[in-house]
Phi, psi and omega in degrees: 000132181282170177298145181296132179293165185287329187246111176280162174290319177231125179236112178257126183226128172049043183279121178237130183230136178239149176237139172272124178234174177298331180270005180116192182277131180243130177273110182274328177229142178227105175051050178282137179205135171193161182247154175227130184250161177299147179062029181228144172243121180254127177269133174245114185237161180154170181291162173302135182086004181281347178109008183297305182292324178300320176301314181295315181297322179294316179298319182278353179073031181237029180293146177304148183303332180287346182254152176207147176277117182271340178197166177102170182224158173217095185267119181245103179056035181093353180256127180277116184282324183287122179082005180289156178293145181300324179300316180290321179294320181296324178292332183274320182296139180091313182274309183261328180224124181238159181222137172260121187271157184291324182251095187295323182294326178290323183284335181271147176286119186290343184249016179232135181299145186296326178298319178294327178292326174291318178300320180304316180292316180298317181290328182283322192241356181233171181265012181299138181286148183302326181289341182258353191292326180296313180296323177298318179296318178295320178298322178293322176297319177293325181298327178265021171063043170270120180293148180049057184300330178297322177285316182293337176306324183269000184278151171268156182307323182291345179271356182249153175291165179301320179295321179290323174298322178296321178294325175297317178298321178294319177299319178296317182294325182272353187302321186264006181050063185290161175283329180231128176241121174255116184250106181266101184051057187292341183256009176300124179086357180268142173290163188295325180288317177292323176303312180296315181297318181294313180292330174297320178298312180298316179299315181294318178296322179302320181280311188287327186252017181054037181271158172242147183222143171245121179255108175267119188207152169270345187272100181293331176297320178294316178298319179296327185282326191242345187260143175278325179227153181235134172247123181257126181243144177213123176051045176082005182241148168274111184264341179197143176213131184196167171301148187303310181300318181295317183293318183280334179272332182215066179294142184260321186273140179304325180294319177298317178300320180296316180298316181297318181292330182278351182283121180296139176237176181296335181254011182287153173231159183300323181294336175295324181289334182297336180290336180248004181292143179272357182270150181275174184295332179290339183266313182230127177264140177293135183219154175294155183294123177043069184290145173267071186258187185289347180293334176274116184254162177277350181285123178292127173270325182228129175233120178249127184230119174057041186284131181227139171224122182241148175232145176292145178290144177282132181223144171288161181301318180296316180293324180296319178296320179295314181295318180298323184280323190250313192258328189308316180301335183262356181276137171281158178307322181294324180290332182271000182227167174250127180267105176285325175231126191243082171056062180259153178219136175197166180230140174238120180279155178300133180083001183268152173243114185246126177272135177244110188234164180151172181291160176302135181087004182279349178113005182297306183293325177296317177300314180299319180294327177287320179297321178279359179065035171272339176232145174273132177287152174287322178202165178109176184235138175235106180259122177239117182055037177086355182251138181281088181283342177295337179278349178272120179304146183306321182293327182276339184294335179300334180261002181285144176300337180281351185302318181290343182276346179237117179233162185221139169259117188277156184295317182257103184294329180293315182291329186276350181257138176291120183297344180266357179260135169290170177301321178301311182293325179297317179290327182286336188305310179295329177294321180288321185275322188239349183270177176288148179301139178211150181284174187298320182293317179295319178299313181298319180296320180294319181292320177296323177297315180295319178299319179295323180299324182260010176074032179259114181300145182302325184293345179272351184294336180274353184275153176268163185308321182290348178263003182247151173286168179301317179294322178294320177295323177297321179293323175299317179297321179291316179300319179296320184290326183268001185302325184263009183049060184292157175288319181238123178243120178259121184248106181265098182053055187289339183250007185296331181258008184261142171290163190295327180289317177290324175303318177300318178299313184294318180297317177296319178298311181298320178296318180294317179299320179295317183286317186275324183258358180070023180290146181247138184240142157247113189254101179271119185203152172264345183274098186290333175294322177291319177301318179300322182288320193259338192254144172281322188221154182232137172245124181257126180246148176210123179052045174083000182237156174274122182256339181196145176211150180169182177304136188302307183298315182293315183294318182283339176274324182223070180294142181273320185274146180298324179297315178295320178299323178296321177297314182294319182293336183273358182295122174290138186218137180299330184277349181276153176291138180294149186265346181277150174284165172288106186277144176270119182278128183234000000 
């Protein structure tokens, strides 16, 4: 690697940002500074609330009204971003500088088809002709590995999984081939193979198009694999910045050492995470990794038999008339619909933790939604504690006595929280609706206890979702789900938005709850290292079907199916050699 040039594409210097809150003025950033050069990817890592996203929002001029930059500069190619007119920033955003946001469902228009949203960006910022814009949008969907892009072009965001929505956001961000790409947790919700493919695209574009990229991530393995330099942030400060190899082989700051140690690896065990956990011994007890103890019973708590979920295919009005006139009489029901879940069967025993893994769009979240009775199955049986809950319509299940026994932690913490509820009210809601009556003092004590269990500071309980970081919102969702001590807890990517130190806390907590309270888990995750730590057994899904199942350690160490092997091989790991070349900065 040659010497760093004198002029970076983006130079951030002494950036200080303050927010007005109910409790007074809070300093979110204090004299933050780092440079980004062409053909370089810089990783920004740190815990939730450390200021990573605030730095990006400030640079892009999209900071919340309550926040303001009190000092500092952010020079982008000779243009000063801090304090610039909104008109000038709007002309620059999307075309010269793009951003991938952490919460894709929030960033996408819920009432507009995803293909049209990509077209909007292309028509606004590029010279593509209107007659070609649809095909360009479909090509971008295919580029980020969305299956059946012609069909997904017509889909609305609510019809797609969280991972697929994230890929749509990536396609929008890359549409204009920007000079600077800021990726705020771009792989949240993505499976490991799509994650690798997406980051490979970003890496290649960074090199081939003289682009610069900032990768904001909780995943230190991902940063180690793709970034040339790493910036470590803690509580609004840059505590360490170094070349990637240097930082991971010889970290200087205690906080950096803590983050590295808390990152799960293929050889990690739960007791290793206890050394960096922020919880005390009274909260989390050290335990062997995925113990085969008495908490796992032979009694089935959940039995799924022949489960099917179908959706009608999206058709244009012209195509629908043609199909109705010519083809419809000859189509079978299966040909006229899309099967998100295709006749799957499995059993989960009481006290067991079962991992449900696979690529985005394989049917994991759809299966989870049917088990929790948020979706009605097309066919099949769902037996919970001996009762056929699949026969209870989703609308009526909310009033069923079994409702409190099945809880879910949703993939997108922003979407799952009521924007008008404080964190306190969000956690209190299931207690008020489904729990035993309790007075205000008992309720407050229980909520504070739950917040402490998931590492959520008491001072954050009065804040609303838009005032919390992604990781903090995820912790609110977990606290809300465990409030009623359910028999079955379905966790849909519960740690995807958490930094590694808080993730360690949550994993230890979940393991303790399972062992001590006899709680049963279905753990839906793309992070196979986390699945290895928490789960007894793994179910691998692909295109709506189960392709492999078995003991977690054995299956992830020696997968039988080629599809499973591809998932395992794509896991980013600190110990692996980085895949990017040594780029020459120009």
